[in-house]
N, C-alpha and C positions, 0 to 999 in steps of 0.2 A: 364452384361459385355459385351463391344462391342470389336470387333476385331480391333487391332491398325495397322495391316498390318505386312509386314516383319520387320526385325531387323533394315534394313536399312531405311525404312519409318519411324520407330518409332524413329531412331536417328536424322533423318532429322527434324522431328516435334519437337524433344526436343531442337534441336540447335535453331529453329525458335524461339519457345516459351521462351527459355532462354534469347534470344536477346531482345524479346518484354518486359520481365520482368526487364531485366538490364537497358533498355532504357525508361522505364516507367516514364512519367512526367504528370502532370496535364495540360490539354488543356486549352486554353483561354476560361474564362467564364464558364468553367465547374463545375457543382455543386458536392459537397462533396459525395452525393449519387451517382452520374454517375462515379464518380472517383473509389470509391470503388466497384462498379459493374464491371467496367472494370479490375480492379486488381483481383477481384474474377474469372473472366472469364478465365484469364491467369493463375492463380494459380490453379484453378481446372483443367484445360487442363493438366498442369504440373503433378499434383497429379494424374491424370488418366495415365500418362507415368511413374509413379514411383517416381517422385521427391516429397520429403516431406518437409514441412516448418513447423517451430517452431512458436508459437505465437508472440513471439518478434520480429521474422523476418518480420512479416507482419506490425507489428506496426512500426518498424523503416522504412520499406519501404514506407508506407503510409506518414509518416513524411518527409521522404527525397525526396518525389516526388513533394511536395508543392513549389510553387513559392516565390519570394521575398515578396509579400504582406502578406504571411502568417509567414514570418520568426519571428516577435515578439511572436506569438502564439506558433510556434514550440519550440522556446527557452524556454518559459515559462513552456510547458509541460515537456520537457526533464530535466529542472531543478527542477521540483516539483513533478515528478512522477518516480517511479521505472519501467522502461520500459520492464524490463525481466518479470515482473509479471502483467503488465497492459493489461487488457482485451481489445480487438479490439472494442467491443461495447462501452466501456468507452470513447475510443479515438474518435470514430465517434461521439459519443454524444457530446463531447467537441469542435469537429470541426465544426460539424452542427450548434451548438449554436453560435460560433464565426462567421460562414457564414452568420446567420441572421443578426447579428450585423454589418457586412461589406456591406450587401445589403441594410439595413436600412440607412446606412450611405451614401451609393452612391445614394439613392434615394430621399434623404432629401435636396431639393434645397438651404436651409439655411446654410448647412454645405459642402461648397465646398472645394476641395482640393486645396491648395495654388498653387500646381504645374500646376493644370488645368486652374487657372485664370491668370496665367502670359501669356499675349498676347503680341506680339510685332507688332506694326504699322510700316509699311514700306511705303515710297513714291517712286513711280517710275517715272523717267524722261523719257519724251518721245519727239520725233522729228517727225515733219510732214512736208514733202516736197510736194508742189503741182507741177506738171507738166502740163503744159497747152498744149494741143495737137493743131496742126494747124486747126482742125475742131472747137475747142472751140474757137480760136482766131477769126475765120471767124463768129461764133455766135455772139461774142461780138462786132464785127464791124457792123454786122446787126442791133443788139439792138441800137447802136449809130445812124445809119442812120434812123433807125425807130424813134427813140426819136427825131430827128432833124426835121422830117416831121410834127411833132405835135407841 
């Protein structure tokens, strides 16, 4: 058992960890395994400070922190499973399986997302104005004189 410090330090840590827990979201391109490990780090630290989580709280948190890409899978799990009794390992297995399918889909060049293929070509209009300096005018006159000599 480690020493957590004074009650004030313990409360400050608890506030920060609760904030991290409440704002917990999946990071761009983060794997389910890394997401779960980050969640475990936060919940274990909170557990060390006396906060206890039920199984269903962690299941709900894990489902709730996923982005829109996961929405169909989250809805399917919520409608087909009893989240109060669902084991976290079962949820992780389901999410990791879906993650493999998502990764396969994104690496398959034959199956492109229609949103990604939409490109818009645009034409830009430019104007170019040449200003001839007095030095350039002299050079042109020199060429004319040179050409007349031959």
